[in-house]
Residue frames as qw, qx, qy, qz and C-alpha x, y, z in Angstrom:
[[0.869, 0.141, 0.020, -0.473, 10.23, 46.64, 25.28],
 [0.705, 0.376, -0.601, 0.032, 13.06, 44.30, 24.14],
 [0.009, 0.356, -0.771, 0.528, 14.12, 44.00, 27.79],
 [0.656, -0.048, 0.413, -0.630, 10.61, 42.97, 28.89],
 [0.877, 0.298, -0.222, -0.305, 10.32, 40.48, 26.04],
 [0.497, 0.439, -0.713, 0.229, 13.76, 39.03, 26.82],
 [0.254, -0.280, 0.699, -0.607, 12.84, 38.71, 30.49],
 [0.808, 0.080, 0.204, -0.547, 9.60, 36.93, 29.64],
 [0.810, 0.374, -0.438, -0.112, 11.47, 34.53, 27.36],
 [0.220, 0.415, -0.782, 0.411, 14.07, 33.78, 30.04],
 [0.503, -0.138, 0.573, -0.632, 11.26, 33.07, 32.50],
 [0.866, 0.238, -0.102, -0.427, 9.55, 30.86, 29.92],
 [0.641, 0.397, -0.649, 0.097, 12.69, 28.78, 29.51],
 [0.041, -0.346, 0.751, -0.561, 13.22, 28.56, 33.26],
 [0.627, -0.039, 0.457, -0.630, 9.71, 27.43, 34.14],
 [0.894, 0.285, -0.145, -0.315, 9.70, 24.83, 31.35],
 [0.510, 0.501, -0.685, 0.137, 13.23, 23.42, 31.63],
 [0.236, -0.368, 0.751, -0.494, 12.99, 22.40, 35.30],
 [0.779, 0.049, 0.440, -0.444, 9.87, 20.20, 35.08],
 [0.832, 0.475, -0.212, -0.189, 10.89, 18.82, 31.67],
 [0.279, 0.564, -0.745, 0.223, 14.38, 17.93, 32.93],
 [0.452, -0.227, 0.722, -0.472, 12.79, 16.12, 35.86],
 [0.868, 0.283, 0.150, -0.378, 10.52, 14.23, 33.44],
 [0.660, 0.579, -0.479, -0.013, 13.57, 13.25, 31.38],
 [0.018, -0.494, 0.795, -0.352, 15.56, 12.16, 34.42],
 [0.674, -0.039, 0.575, -0.462, 12.65, 9.98, 35.52],
 [0.855, 0.436, -0.024, -0.278, 12.10, 8.56, 32.04],
 [0.386, 0.659, -0.645, 0.039, 15.82, 7.77, 31.74],
 [0.521, -0.346, 0.720, -0.299, 15.39, 5.07, 34.39],
 [0.719, 0.174, 0.672, -0.034, 13.90, 2.86, 31.67],
 [0.643, 0.736, 0.194, 0.081, 14.55, 4.72, 28.40],
 [0.475, -0.540, 0.335, 0.609, 17.88, 5.53, 26.78],
 [0.438, 0.050, 0.620, 0.649, 19.32, 6.65, 23.47],
 [0.040, 0.246, 0.485, 0.838, 17.28, 8.11, 20.61],
 [0.290, -0.701, -0.618, -0.207, 13.87, 8.25, 22.40],
 [0.439, -0.661, -0.265, 0.548, 15.48, 10.37, 25.12],
 [0.309, -0.074, 0.283, 0.905, 17.00, 12.63, 22.47],
 [0.086, -0.472, -0.560, -0.675, 13.63, 13.41, 20.91],
 [0.408, -0.746, -0.502, 0.158, 12.26, 14.16, 24.38],
 [0.415, -0.475, -0.025, 0.775, 15.01, 16.76, 24.79],
 [0.166, 0.160, 0.473, 0.850, 14.29, 18.21, 21.35],
 [0.172, -0.723, -0.633, -0.215, 10.70, 18.81, 22.41],
 [0.362, -0.777, -0.238, 0.457, 11.90, 21.28, 25.04],
 [0.349, -0.225, 0.326, 0.849, 14.27, 22.92, 22.54],
 [0.051, 0.477, 0.647, 0.593, 11.26, 23.41, 20.30],
 [0.282, -0.832, -0.469, 0.098, 9.47, 25.16, 23.16],
 [0.416, -0.583, 0.034, 0.697, 12.47, 27.45, 23.68],
 [0.228, 0.023, 0.517, 0.825, 12.65, 28.31, 19.95],
 [0.088, -0.639, -0.671, -0.366, 8.87, 28.69, 19.72],
 [0.345, -0.794, -0.345, 0.364, 8.97, 30.97, 22.75],
 [0.351, -0.359, 0.229, 0.834, 11.69, 33.07, 21.12],
 [0.097, 0.308, 0.628, 0.709, 9.50, 33.43, 18.03],
 [0.234, -0.721, -0.610, -0.230, 6.28, 34.31, 19.87],
 [0.447, -0.781, -0.265, 0.346, 7.74, 36.39, 22.71],
 [0.361, -0.602, 0.214, 0.679, 10.79, 38.11, 21.24],
 [0.551, 0.762, 0.033, -0.338, 9.96, 38.01, 17.52],
 [0.144, -0.558, 0.742, 0.342, 12.97, 35.97, 16.41],
 [0.879, 0.363, 0.113, -0.287, 12.24, 34.04, 13.21],
 [0.502, -0.355, 0.692, 0.378, 14.42, 31.44, 11.49],
 [0.681, 0.627, -0.113, -0.360, 14.82, 31.34, 7.70],
 [0.649, -0.322, 0.663, 0.189, 16.46, 28.11, 6.55],
 [0.668, 0.623, -0.261, -0.311, 17.95, 27.32, 3.14],
 [0.294, 0.549, -0.782, -0.028, 19.82, 24.28, 1.85],
 [0.724, -0.200, 0.548, -0.369, 17.88, 21.48, 3.58],
 [0.903, 0.395, -0.042, -0.162, 18.11, 19.59, 0.28],
 [0.374, 0.683, -0.604, 0.169, 21.91, 19.39, 0.79],
 [0.546, -0.447, 0.626, -0.333, 21.59, 17.08, 3.79],
 [0.126, 0.221, -0.947, -0.197, 22.51, 13.42, 3.17],
 [0.775, -0.090, -0.151, -0.608, 19.59, 11.08, 2.57],
 [0.718, 0.062, -0.692, 0.039, 19.16, 7.66, 4.14],
 [0.710, -0.662, -0.168, -0.171, 18.58, 6.44, 7.69],
 [0.792, -0.477, 0.094, 0.368, 22.24, 5.73, 8.40],
 [0.559, 0.648, 0.012, 0.517, 23.93, 8.17, 6.01],
 [0.586, -0.458, -0.261, 0.616, 26.68, 9.79, 8.11],
 [0.220, 0.805, 0.105, 0.540, 27.33, 13.51, 8.45],
 [0.499, -0.388, -0.326, 0.703, 29.41, 15.85, 10.58],
 [0.080, 0.909, 0.313, 0.263, 27.88, 19.31, 10.85],
 [0.513, -0.144, -0.146, 0.834, 30.40, 22.15, 11.22],
 [0.048, -0.847, -0.502, -0.170, 28.53, 25.25, 12.28],
 [0.163, 0.492, -0.149, 0.842, 29.25, 28.96, 12.68],
 [0.475, -0.525, -0.643, 0.291, 28.75, 29.72, 16.37],
 [0.062, 0.470, -0.033, 0.880, 27.42, 33.15, 17.37],
 [0.486, -0.334, 0.181, -0.787, 24.78, 32.40, 19.97],
 [0.380, -0.016, 0.859, -0.343, 22.87, 29.91, 22.08],
 [0.655, 0.376, 0.074, -0.651, 20.15, 30.13, 19.43],
 [0.609, 0.413, -0.598, -0.317, 21.72, 27.70, 16.95],
 [0.061, 0.196, -0.945, 0.253, 22.41, 25.12, 19.65],
 [0.451, 0.247, 0.635, -0.576, 18.67, 25.11, 20.36],
 [0.600, 0.506, -0.069, -0.616, 17.46, 25.47, 16.76],
 [0.334, 0.451, -0.758, -0.332, 19.50, 22.93, 14.80],
 [0.134, 0.005, 0.979, -0.151, 18.27, 19.81, 16.63],
 [0.476, 0.468, 0.514, -0.539, 14.70, 20.91, 15.87],
 [0.491, 0.638, -0.267, -0.530, 15.52, 21.17, 12.14],
 [0.129, 0.453, -0.856, -0.215, 17.59, 18.05, 11.49],
 [0.844, -0.007, -0.298, -0.446, 16.00, 14.76, 10.38],
 [0.764, 0.046, -0.586, 0.267, 18.61, 12.78, 12.34],
 [0.625, -0.756, -0.120, 0.156, 19.47, 12.88, 16.04],
 [0.366, 0.776, -0.318, 0.403, 22.51, 15.06, 16.73],
 [0.794, -0.430, -0.217, 0.372, 25.38, 14.40, 19.12],
 [0.053, 0.960, -0.174, 0.213, 27.11, 17.52, 20.36],
 [0.747, 0.055, -0.355, 0.559, 30.79, 17.46, 21.31],
 [0.211, -0.860, 0.012, -0.464, 31.09, 19.58, 24.45],
 [0.188, 0.436, -0.681, 0.557, 33.22, 20.09, 27.54],
 [0.475, -0.300, -0.822, 0.091, 32.23, 17.86, 30.43],
 [0.079, -0.104, -0.461, 0.878, 31.74, 20.84, 32.78],
 [0.420, -0.121, -0.256, -0.862, 28.37, 21.48, 31.14],
 [0.547, -0.244, -0.793, -0.110, 27.09, 18.27, 32.71],
 [0.320, -0.278, -0.643, 0.638, 27.10, 20.02, 36.07],
 [0.213, -0.148, -0.081, -0.962, 24.67, 22.77, 35.02],
 [0.336, 0.166, 0.764, -0.526, 21.53, 22.15, 37.11],
 [0.639, 0.469, 0.450, -0.412, 18.63, 20.50, 35.26],
 [0.607, 0.712, -0.218, -0.276, 19.83, 21.33, 31.71],
 [0.187, 0.601, -0.777, 0.008, 23.22, 19.62, 32.15],
 [0.480, -0.134, 0.813, -0.303, 21.73, 16.77, 34.13],
 [0.775, 0.446, 0.300, -0.331, 19.30, 16.04, 31.31],
 [0.489, 0.723, -0.455, -0.176, 22.13, 16.25, 28.72],
 [0.175, -0.488, 0.847, -0.115, 23.99, 13.60, 30.66],
 [0.672, 0.139, 0.676, -0.270, 21.21, 11.14, 29.83],
 [0.691, 0.670, 0.009, -0.273, 21.68, 11.59, 26.08],
 [0.864, 0.097, 0.256, 0.423, 24.09, 10.10, 23.54],
 [0.184, 0.972, -0.131, 0.060, 26.48, 13.04, 23.46],
 [0.802, 0.185, -0.244, 0.513, 30.28, 13.27, 23.44],
 [0.304, -0.942, 0.078, -0.121, 31.57, 15.09, 26.49],
 [0.775, 0.328, -0.282, 0.459, 35.32, 15.55, 26.76],
 [0.565, -0.735, -0.026, 0.374, 37.93, 16.54, 29.30],
 [0.486, 0.852, -0.072, 0.177, 39.86, 19.29, 27.51],
 [0.331, -0.805, 0.492, -0.008, 42.79, 18.94, 29.90],
 [0.628, -0.193, 0.730, 0.188, 43.54, 15.54, 28.33],
 [0.411, 0.593, -0.247, -0.647, 43.80, 16.49, 24.69],
 [0.236, 0.301, -0.865, -0.325, 45.10, 13.29, 23.06],
 [0.080, 0.187, 0.954, -0.218, 42.84, 11.02, 25.07],
 [0.368, 0.501, 0.358, -0.696, 39.93, 13.40, 24.51],
 [0.454, 0.472, -0.421, -0.627, 40.24, 13.20, 20.72],
 [0.150, 0.117, -0.975, -0.113, 40.58, 9.40, 20.82],
 [0.219, 0.343, 0.784, -0.469, 37.33, 9.31, 22.78],
 [0.428, 0.536, 0.018, -0.728, 35.66, 11.55, 20.21],
 [0.350, 0.358, -0.733, -0.460, 36.72, 9.23, 17.36],
 [0.047, -0.058, -0.992, 0.105, 35.57, 6.05, 19.12],
 [0.256, 0.473, 0.638, -0.552, 32.23, 7.49, 20.20],
 [0.355, 0.538, -0.182, -0.743, 31.77, 9.37, 16.93],
 [0.241, 0.207, -0.862, -0.395, 32.26, 6.24, 14.83],
 [0.038, 0.253, 0.931, -0.259, 29.76, 4.39, 17.02],
 [0.271, 0.554, 0.410, -0.671, 27.14, 7.12, 16.82],
 [0.318, 0.464, -0.429, -0.707, 27.51, 7.67, 13.07],
 [0.125, 0.040, -0.966, -0.224, 26.94, 3.95, 12.49],
 [0.085, 0.451, 0.820, -0.343, 23.58, 4.34, 14.27],
 [0.146, 0.671, 0.524, 0.503, 22.51, 7.21, 12.03],
 [0.318, -0.870, -0.227, 0.301, 23.31, 9.88, 14.65],
 [0.498, 0.706, -0.018, 0.504, 25.02, 12.93, 13.19],
 [0.582, -0.381, -0.237, 0.678, 27.84, 14.76, 14.96],
 [0.128, 0.923, 0.179, 0.315, 27.64, 18.53, 15.37],
 [0.644, -0.329, -0.120, 0.680, 30.66, 20.66, 16.19],
 [0.099, 0.992, 0.072, -0.036, 31.51, 24.35, 16.32],
 [0.818, 0.260, -0.090, 0.505, 34.98, 24.65, 14.77],
 [0.120, 0.718, -0.200, 0.656, 35.63, 28.08, 16.29],
 [0.465, -0.037, -0.743, 0.479, 35.18, 26.49, 19.71],
 [0.093, -0.462, -0.549, 0.690, 33.18, 29.29, 21.29],
 [0.257, 0.838, 0.480, -0.020, 30.57, 31.90, 20.42],
 [0.443, 0.006, 0.209, 0.872, 31.95, 34.62, 18.16],
 [0.126, 0.605, 0.262, -0.742, 30.69, 38.21, 18.01],
 [0.583, 0.714, 0.386, -0.047, 28.74, 39.35, 14.96],
 [0.409, 0.899, -0.158, 0.023, 31.02, 40.30, 12.08],
 [0.233, -0.721, 0.652, -0.014, 34.01, 38.53, 13.58],
 [0.872, 0.231, -0.423, -0.087, 35.86, 35.33, 12.78],
 [0.684, -0.608, 0.398, -0.063, 37.40, 32.98, 15.32],
 [0.029, 0.523, -0.830, -0.191, 40.19, 30.47, 14.84],
 [0.896, 0.108, -0.168, -0.396, 38.85, 27.41, 13.01],
 [0.370, -0.479, 0.792, -0.078, 40.25, 24.30, 14.68],
 [0.479, 0.297, -0.706, -0.429, 40.58, 21.07, 12.73],
 [0.338, -0.104, 0.862, -0.363, 39.04, 18.66, 15.27],
 [0.702, 0.377, 0.339, -0.500, 35.85, 18.29, 13.23],
 [0.657, 0.596, -0.378, -0.266, 37.65, 17.58, 9.97],
 [0.034, 0.431, -0.892, 0.136, 40.02, 15.17, 11.73],
 [0.535, 0.082, 0.728, -0.421, 37.00, 13.28, 12.98],
 [0.726, 0.526, 0.026, -0.442, 35.46, 13.31, 9.49],
 [0.447, 0.590, -0.661, -0.128, 38.63, 11.86, 7.96],
 [0.168, -0.278, 0.903, -0.280, 38.93, 9.21, 10.68],
 [0.530, 0.242, 0.705, -0.405, 35.32, 8.09, 10.18],
 [0.234, 0.150, 0.757, 0.591, 34.94, 8.72, 6.43],
 [0.131, 0.747, 0.616, -0.214, 31.90, 10.94, 6.98],
 [0.300, 0.568, 0.248, 0.725, 31.30, 14.03, 4.83],
 [0.182, -0.356, -0.398, 0.825, 31.23, 17.45, 6.47],
 [0.077, 0.760, 0.555, 0.328, 28.29, 19.81, 6.13],
 [0.252, 0.000, -0.200, 0.947, 29.21, 23.51, 6.57],
 [0.135, -0.767, -0.618, -0.109, 26.47, 25.67, 8.08],
 [0.179, 0.224, -0.116, 0.951, 26.37, 29.46, 8.36],
 [0.288, -0.699, -0.651, 0.070, 24.10, 31.08, 10.99],
 [0.143, 0.489, -0.036, 0.860, 23.44, 34.81, 11.56],
 [0.494, -0.602, -0.624, 0.060, 22.00, 34.39, 15.06],
 [0.409, -0.296, -0.294, 0.812, 23.96, 37.27, 16.64],
 [0.056, -0.352, -0.305, -0.883, 21.73, 39.75, 14.79],
 [0.569, -0.522, -0.315, -0.552, 18.92, 38.85, 17.19],
 [0.844, -0.533, -0.053, -0.022, 20.42, 36.84, 20.08],
 [0.331, 0.761, -0.488, 0.271, 23.98, 38.12, 20.66],
 [0.735, -0.044, -0.578, 0.350, 26.48, 36.14, 22.68],
 [0.404, -0.198, -0.511, 0.733, 26.71, 37.05, 26.37],
 [0.185, -0.152, -0.035, -0.970, 23.73, 39.40, 26.00],
 [0.218, 0.296, 0.811, -0.454, 20.49, 39.15, 27.91],
 [0.439, 0.565, 0.178, -0.675, 18.45, 41.31, 25.54],
 [0.428, 0.181, 0.788, 0.404, 17.18, 39.62, 22.39],
 [0.245, 0.454, -0.069, -0.854, 15.84, 41.59, 19.45],
 [0.732, 0.462, 0.439, -0.242, 13.17, 40.76, 16.89],
 [0.246, 0.676, -0.516, -0.465, 14.40, 39.83, 13.44],
 [0.946, 0.269, -0.085, -0.161, 15.26, 37.01, 11.07],
 [0.457, -0.561, 0.669, 0.171, 18.09, 34.55, 11.68],
 [0.734, 0.498, -0.359, -0.291, 19.35, 33.00, 8.45],
 [0.679, -0.332, 0.652, 0.057, 20.56, 29.40, 8.49],
 [0.626, 0.614, -0.361, -0.318, 22.34, 28.32, 5.32],
 [0.825, -0.225, 0.516, 0.041, 23.27, 24.64, 4.89],
 [0.211, 0.663, -0.582, -0.422, 26.07, 23.97, 2.40],
 [0.879, 0.251, -0.343, -0.215, 26.61, 20.95, 0.19],
 [0.890, -0.396, 0.193, 0.114, 28.38, 17.91, 1.69],
 [0.256, 0.801, -0.541, -0.020, 32.16, 18.01, 1.36],
 [0.962, -0.004, -0.267, 0.058, 33.77, 14.54, 1.07],
 [0.444, -0.816, 0.368, -0.031, 36.51, 13.85, 3.58],
 [0.936, -0.027, 0.266, 0.229, 38.28, 10.90, 1.95],
 [0.728, 0.310, 0.137, 0.596, 41.83, 11.60, 0.84],
 [0.035, 0.884, 0.010, 0.466, 41.92, 15.04, 2.44],
 [0.438, 0.059, -0.553, 0.706, 44.16, 16.49, 5.12],
 [0.235, -0.685, -0.616, 0.311, 42.41, 17.94, 8.19],
 [0.174, -0.540, -0.040, 0.823, 43.82, 21.45, 7.71],
 [0.005, 0.015, -0.593, -0.805, 43.07, 21.59, 3.99],
 [0.190, -0.508, -0.806, -0.239, 39.51, 20.36, 4.55],
 [0.236, -0.690, -0.478, 0.490, 38.96, 22.86, 7.36],
 [0.123, -0.320, 0.206, 0.917, 40.19, 25.71, 5.16],
 [0.122, -0.247, -0.708, -0.650, 37.52, 24.80, 2.61],
 [0.289, -0.640, -0.706, 0.090, 34.87, 24.70, 5.36],
 [0.269, -0.573, -0.216, 0.743, 36.08, 28.03, 6.77],
 [0.070, -0.102, 0.409, 0.904, 36.14, 29.70, 3.35],
 [0.192, -0.433, -0.745, -0.470, 32.58, 28.60, 2.59],
 [0.328, -0.673, -0.605, 0.271, 31.15, 29.57, 5.98],
 [0.254, -0.523, -0.096, 0.808, 32.83, 32.98, 6.12],
 [0.001, 0.035, 0.516, 0.856, 31.89, 33.84, 2.54],
 [0.261, -0.525, -0.756, -0.292, 28.31, 32.79, 3.25],
 [0.314, -0.627, -0.473, 0.534, 28.24, 34.88, 6.44],
 [0.126, -0.323, 0.150, 0.926, 29.20, 37.95, 4.42],
 [0.147, -0.235, -0.680, -0.679, 26.47, 37.20, 1.90],
 [0.350, -0.581, -0.733, -0.046, 23.79, 36.67, 4.57],
 [0.372, -0.840, -0.278, 0.280, 24.79, 39.55, 6.88],
 [0.574, 0.499, 0.042, 0.648, 26.71, 42.12, 4.79],
 [0.195, -0.896, 0.000, -0.399, 26.09, 44.94, 7.28],
 [0.780, -0.609, 0.106, 0.095, 28.13, 43.13, 9.93],
 [0.807, -0.072, 0.259, 0.526, 31.23, 42.95, 7.70],
 [0.338, 0.893, 0.099, 0.279, 31.43, 46.52, 6.42]]
């Protein structure tokens, strides 16, 4: 049964992403920026809603009150990365538009990547490390000033349930350069939607949003250690079975 449900959800995403990407590409001829972002979030909502109705994956969110208030209050979200699920879910939860920092190769993914290319995101060439980070800072400062929050996955890639990747300091470096606080977020998505797995299983994904951590006067490594400690401790609290 999980296989059939997972297949139906994959088909649901496929048959909705192609026409919606074409709608976005057409609309982008005269619309840009934030309106295009919310168009993209509509499809993400369909994907998450489909996961709930077809596969039985529910999201349980705590800590929304920790998010900064105000239309242009800056924030850099540093998120535990276990699955595709959180990349779809978080934009549907946040009150501000989000700009993902991602490798430019994703722009070449048919339909999904083409639509992403029409949004205010930060795509980087990882072969040019110094120039890539300078681009992130310049674009990040610009976007934060517009009330767009930056979202990054400090481990860099999806990590298996119960495991910890290497936390890289790019997100905290950006926070220090821009003066924005960091918001640590723990997500237990691999319980239901594991990385590199086709089969999804019914259950509850916990999303825990931590309190803002100021970046002023901090070093990138020290700040990232605090983020890492909070996220990993929270992961053990939310999903103790995975860490036995």
